[in-house]
C-alpha positions as CSV (number, residue, x, y, z in Angstrom):
1,M,22.1,1.4,-4.0
2,D,23.8,-1.9,-3.4
3,T,22.1,-4.8,-1.6
4,S,23.6,-4.9,1.7
5,E,22.5,-0.9,1.9
6,L,19.0,-1.8,1.1
7,Y,18.7,-4.4,3.2
8,Q,20.5,-2.3,6.1
9,R,18.4,0.7,5.1
10,F,15.1,-1.4,5.2
11,A,16.2,-2.7,8.8
12,S,16.2,0.9,10.3
13,T,13.9,3.0,8.6
14,E,10.9,0.3,7.7
15,A,11.2,-2.5,9.7
16,R,12.5,-0.8,13.1
17,G,10.0,-0.2,15.6
18,E,7.5,-2.4,13.6
19,S,8.7,-6.1,13.0
20,P,11.5,-7.1,15.3
21,C,11.6,-10.3,13.2
22,Y,12.2,-8.3,10.0
23,E,14.6,-6.0,11.2
24,R,16.6,-9.0,12.5
25,W,16.5,-10.8,9.1
26,A,17.3,-7.7,7.2
27,E,20.4,-6.8,9.4
28,G,21.2,-10.3,9.2
29,V,21.2,-10.5,5.2
30,A,22.9,-7.1,5.0
31,G,26.0,-8.5,6.6
32,D,26.0,-12.3,5.0
33,P,28.1,-12.5,1.8
34,E,26.4,-15.6,1.0
35,L,22.7,-14.6,1.2
36,L,23.8,-11.1,-0.8
37,R,25.4,-13.3,-3.4
38,L,22.0,-15.5,-3.7
39,I,19.7,-12.4,-3.6
40,E,22.2,-10.3,-6.1
41,A,21.7,-12.6,-8.6
42,L,18.1,-12.1,-8.7
43,P,17.1,-9.0,-11.1
44,D,17.0,-5.8,-9.5
45,P,13.5,-5.4,-9.0
46,K,13.3,-8.8,-7.0
47,R,15.8,-8.0,-4.3
48,Q,13.5,-6.4,-2.0
49,P,13.3,-7.3,1.2
50,N,9.4,-7.1,1.6
51,L,9.5,-9.7,-1.5
52,V,12.3,-12.2,-0.4
53,F,11.0,-12.4,3.2
54,A,7.4,-12.7,2.0
55,A,8.7,-15.9,-0.5
56,V,10.4,-17.4,2.5
57,R,7.3,-17.2,4.9
58,Y,5.2,-18.3,2.3
59,H,7.1,-21.8,1.8
60,G,7.2,-22.4,5.4
61,Y,9.3,-20.2,7.2
62,E,6.9,-17.7,9.1
63,S,9.2,-16.1,11.8
64,G,11.9,-16.4,14.3
65,P,15.5,-16.1,14.6
66,F,17.8,-15.2,11.9
67,A,20.0,-18.4,12.0
68,G,17.0,-20.3,11.5
69,F,15.8,-17.9,8.5
70,R,19.1,-18.4,6.9
71,M,19.0,-22.1,7.1
72,Y,15.6,-22.3,5.6
73,L,16.4,-19.9,2.4
74,L,19.8,-21.7,1.5
75,D,18.0,-25.0,1.9
76,H,14.8,-24.0,-0.1
77,W,16.4,-21.2,-2.4
78,A,15.3,-22.8,-5.6
79,E,11.2,-22.4,-4.7
80,I,11.8,-19.2,-3.2
81,R,13.6,-18.3,-5.7
82,E,10.5,-19.2,-8.3
83,T,8.2,-17.3,-6.1
84,V,10.3,-14.3,-5.9
85,L,10.3,-14.4,-9.8
86,V,6.4,-14.5,-10.4
87,R,5.2,-13.0,-7.3
88,R,5.4,-9.0,-6.4
89,T,5.2,-6.9,-3.3
90,Q,1.4,-6.5,-3.7
91,T,0.6,-5.3,0.0
92,N,-2.8,-4.6,-0.4
93,E,-3.3,-2.9,3.0
94,A,-7.0,-1.9,4.0
95,G,-6.2,0.3,6.6
96,R,-4.3,2.9,4.0
97,C,-8.0,3.7,3.4
98,A,-7.9,5.8,7.1
99,V,-5.5,7.8,5.4
100,L,-7.8,8.7,2.1
101,L,-11.0,8.6,3.9
102,P,-10.5,12.6,4.9
103,L,-10.1,13.6,1.2
104,L,-12.6,11.2,-0.2
105,A,-15.4,12.5,2.2
106,R,-14.7,16.2,1.2
107,L,-15.1,15.6,-2.6
108,P,-18.6,16.1,-4.5
109,Q,-20.9,12.7,-3.8
110,P,-21.4,10.3,-5.6
111,L,-17.8,8.6,-6.2
112,A,-16.4,7.0,-8.9
113,L,-13.2,5.1,-7.7
114,L,-10.5,4.0,-9.9
115,E,-7.1,2.9,-8.0
116,V,-3.8,1.7,-10.0
117,G,-1.6,-0.2,-8.6
118,T,-4.4,-2.2,-7.2
119,S,-3.4,-5.4,-6.1
120,A,-6.5,-7.3,-5.0
121,G,-8.7,-4.1,-5.0
122,L,-9.3,-4.1,-0.9
123,C,-8.6,-0.4,-1.0
124,L,-11.5,0.3,-3.3
125,Y,-14.0,-0.3,-0.5
126,P,-13.7,3.0,2.1
127,D,-17.5,3.1,2.6
128,R,-17.3,-0.5,3.6
129,Y,-14.8,-0.6,6.6
130,S,-15.3,1.2,10.0
131,Y,-12.5,3.5,11.3
132,R,-10.9,4.8,14.6
133,Y,-9.0,7.9,14.4
134,G,-7.1,8.8,17.6
135,D,-9.4,9.0,20.6
136,L,-12.5,10.0,18.3
137,P,-15.6,7.4,18.6
138,Q,-15.5,5.2,15.9
139,L,-16.7,5.9,12.5
140,D,-19.1,3.2,10.7
141,P,-20.9,2.3,7.4
142,P,-24.8,3.5,7.6
143,A,-25.4,-0.7,7.8
144,G,-23.2,-0.8,11.1
145,P,-20.0,-1.7,12.2
146,S,-17.7,-3.7,9.6
147,A,-15.8,-6.6,10.6
148,A,-12.8,-4.7,8.9
149,V,-11.4,-1.6,10.9
150,A,-8.8,1.0,10.1
151,V,-7.0,2.4,13.1
152,C,-5.2,5.5,12.5
153,A,-3.4,7.9,15.1
154,I,-3.7,11.6,14.0
155,D,-1.9,14.6,14.4
156,G,-2.7,18.3,13.1
157,P,-6.0,19.5,11.9
158,V,-7.0,16.3,10.5
159,P,-10.6,16.8,8.5
160,V,-12.3,13.6,10.2
161,P,-15.3,13.3,8.4
162,D,-18.4,12.4,10.4
163,R,-20.0,10.1,7.7
164,L,-18.6,7.7,5.0
165,P,-18.3,8.2,1.0
166,E,-20.9,7.2,-1.2
167,V,-19.2,5.1,-4.0
168,V,-21.3,4.1,-7.0
169,W,-18.3,2.9,-9.2
170,R,-14.9,1.2,-8.2
171,A,-12.3,-0.3,-10.8
172,G,-8.7,-1.1,-10.7
173,I,-5.8,-1.4,-12.5
174,D,-2.6,-3.7,-11.9
175,L,0.0,-5.2,-13.8
176,N,-0.8,-8.6,-12.0
177,P,-4.5,-8.2,-10.3
178,L,-5.0,-10.4,-7.7
179,D,-8.4,-12.5,-7.1
180,V,-10.2,-12.4,-3.9
181,T,-11.8,-15.5,-4.8
182,N,-8.8,-17.1,-5.4
183,D,-7.1,-18.9,-2.5
184,E,-3.6,-18.9,-3.5
185,D,-3.9,-15.4,-4.3
186,V,-5.4,-14.9,-0.8
187,R,-2.5,-16.9,1.1
188,W,-0.1,-14.5,-0.6
189,L,-1.6,-11.1,0.6
190,R,-1.6,-12.8,4.2
191,T,2.1,-13.5,3.8
192,L,2.7,-9.9,2.7
193,V,1.6,-9.0,6.3
194,W,4.6,-8.9,8.5
195,P,5.0,-11.4,11.3
196,E,4.1,-9.6,14.3
197,H,0.9,-7.7,12.4
198,D,-1.7,-9.8,14.0
199,A,-4.0,-7.0,13.9
200,R,-3.6,-6.2,10.1
201,R,-4.3,-9.9,9.2
202,A,-7.5,-10.0,10.8
203,R,-8.2,-6.8,9.0
204,L,-7.0,-8.6,5.8
205,A,-9.1,-11.5,6.3
206,A,-12.5,-9.1,6.9
207,A,-11.7,-7.0,4.1
208,V,-11.2,-10.1,1.5
209,E,-14.8,-11.2,2.5
210,I,-16.3,-8.0,1.9
211,A,-14.4,-7.7,-1.5
212,R,-15.6,-11.7,-2.1
213,A,-19.2,-10.6,-1.7
214,D,-19.0,-7.8,-4.3
215,P,-15.8,-8.4,-6.3
216,P,-14.0,-5.4,-8.1
217,R,-13.7,-4.8,-11.6
218,L,-10.0,-5.0,-12.5
219,T,-8.1,-4.5,-15.3
220,A,-4.6,-6.2,-16.0
221,G,-2.0,-3.9,-17.6
222,D,0.4,-0.9,-17.7
223,L,-1.1,1.9,-15.6
224,N,-0.5,4.2,-18.3
225,E,-1.6,2.4,-20.9
226,H,-4.9,1.7,-19.4
227,V,-5.9,4.6,-16.9
228,A,-7.4,7.1,-19.4
229,A,-9.5,4.2,-21.1
230,V,-10.8,2.7,-17.9
231,A,-11.1,6.3,-16.4
232,G,-13.6,7.0,-19.6
233,E,-15.9,3.9,-18.2
234,A,-16.9,5.9,-14.8
235,P,-20.5,6.9,-15.0
236,P,-21.7,9.9,-15.6
237,G,-22.9,12.2,-12.3
238,A,-20.2,10.9,-10.2
239,T,-17.0,12.4,-9.4
240,L,-14.4,10.3,-10.4
241,V,-11.4,9.8,-8.2
242,I,-8.3,8.3,-9.3
243,F,-5.8,7.1,-6.7
244,H,-2.9,5.1,-5.7
245,C,-0.9,4.1,-2.6
246,S,3.0,3.2,-2.6
247,A,2.7,2.4,-6.0
248,L,4.3,4.6,-8.7
249,A,7.6,4.2,-5.9
250,Y,7.9,1.0,-8.1
251,L,7.8,3.0,-11.5
252,K,11.1,5.0,-12.9
253,P,10.8,8.7,-13.0
254,P,9.8,9.0,-16.6
255,E,6.9,6.5,-15.9
256,W,5.8,8.8,-13.2
257,A,5.8,12.0,-15.2
258,A,4.0,10.6,-17.8
259,F,1.1,9.3,-15.4
260,I,0.9,12.4,-13.8
261,A,0.7,14.5,-16.9
262,T,-2.5,11.7,-18.1
263,V,-4.4,12.2,-14.8
264,S,-3.8,16.0,-14.7
265,G,-5.9,16.1,-17.8
266,L,-8.5,13.8,-16.9
267,P,-11.9,15.1,-15.2
268,G,-12.1,14.6,-11.5
269,H,-9.7,14.5,-8.7
270,W,-6.4,12.8,-8.3
271,I,-5.3,11.7,-4.9
272,S,-1.7,10.2,-4.2
273,N,0.0,8.5,-1.3
274,E,3.6,8.2,-2.0
275,V,7.2,8.4,-0.6
276,P,8.3,12.2,-1.3
277,E,10.4,11.6,-4.1
278,V,6.9,11.0,-6.4
279,L,6.1,14.4,-6.0
280,A,9.8,16.1,-5.3
281,G,9.0,19.5,-7.2
282,N,6.2,20.0,-4.5
283,V,7.6,19.1,-1.2
284,D,10.6,21.0,-1.1
285,S,8.9,24.1,1.1
286,L,6.9,21.6,3.3
287,P,7.2,21.3,7.1
288,P,9.5,18.1,7.9
289,P,7.5,15.5,9.4
290,Q,7.6,14.9,13.1
291,N,9.7,11.7,12.9
292,R,12.3,12.0,10.2
293,G,13.9,8.5,11.1
294,T,11.0,6.2,9.8
295,L,9.5,5.9,6.3
296,Y,6.5,8.0,5.4
297,N,4.5,9.2,2.6
298,V,2.9,12.5,1.2
299,L,-0.8,12.4,0.7
300,A,-1.6,14.8,-1.7
301,L,-4.7,16.0,-3.5
302,D,-4.6,16.8,-7.3
303,G,-0.9,17.2,-6.8
304,T,-1.2,19.9,-3.5
305,P,0.5,18.1,-0.2
306,V,-1.7,18.1,2.3
307,A,0.0,15.5,5.1
308,Y,2.2,12.8,6.0
309,S,1.3,9.5,6.2
310,R,2.9,6.1,7.4
311,P,2.9,3.5,4.6
312,H,0.3,1.1,5.9
313,G,-2.3,4.4,7.2
314,Q,-1.3,3.6,10.6
315,S,-0.7,7.7,11.2
316,L,-1.6,10.6,9.5
317,E,0.1,14.1,10.0
318,W,-1.7,17.2,8.5
319,F,-0.4,20.2,7.6
320,G,-2.9,21.3,4.7
321,V,-5.7,23.3,4.9
322,R,-8.7,21.8,7.0
C-alpha cells in the first residue's frame, strides 16, 4: 500500500465518524505531494498516520484546519521527524478492558495477567476500573466507583459479568515500555488520544493515577523472546492469562506465528483482540460484522473467535457462546 492510499484508508475506515480533525488531515496528506515526499522518506513503520499526527500535536499544533496543520508540519518538520523516529504508536486505552472483561471474569479466579505490547500497562488494571455496558447498571470495583470508567456499546449475547475479576499479579512486555511516573511519557500517551476524544483523555488521566499508586512490572524487549520467561514468574495458584490488544498487527506474519505457537504451549489462557488478519485461518467462517465500513478487531479466547470489537473498546458485538 503506497503512502497516499495508507492515509486515504485511515481517513475512511478509522477517522471517519471518530475524529473529523484526523479525517481532514489524512485526506489532505493523501492528496499533497510535498507532504507525501516527506513522510515517504521515513522508515516504513514510521509512516503511520497516528504516529505522524501525534508527533505534530506533541510539538504544539493540537487540532485545526488542514491548512494550519500543513504549514505547521512544514515549519517544524525537523523536530517532528525526530519525535516520529524515537516514539511509537503506543496508545494505551484503558477502555479496551471493557472488551476483555467478559472473558477475564469467566476464567478460574484469581488471575495473573501478562500483557504483550503493554505500553504503560494501563490495561493490566481491569479490576480497578468501572464499566458501563449499554443500558446496564454501572459495574464497579468492590471498593466503590472508579474515576476511570470504560463505556462500551454491546450487541448480541455479551456475557456481561456481575463482578470484577480478582487480579493477584500483573506484568507486561513492550519493546519500549512507557513509565506512568514519567511526565513526558504520560504527555505522549495523552497526545496519542485523538483530538475530539475528551472522555478518553479524562479516563487516561484517571487510569494513570491508578497505575502510579501501584506501578506495573514491565519488561523491555521483544515479546517472542521474553513471553515464556515472564509467564514463568506468575504465582502458583493463579490462572495465567496472556493477552494483547492491537499489538500483533505491528509484527510480521512469521512473528505472529511464532508467538501463537509459544503461547499455545504455555499453561493458562490466551486472549487476543486484534485485526482479523492475525487470526486469518480462524475467521473465514465467522458472521460478517454489522458495520463492514469501519475498522474492527476480532476478540478470541485460546484462538477461538467470540466477538468483534472496535479498536478503542467502544463497542462489542458478540457471536460466540455465552
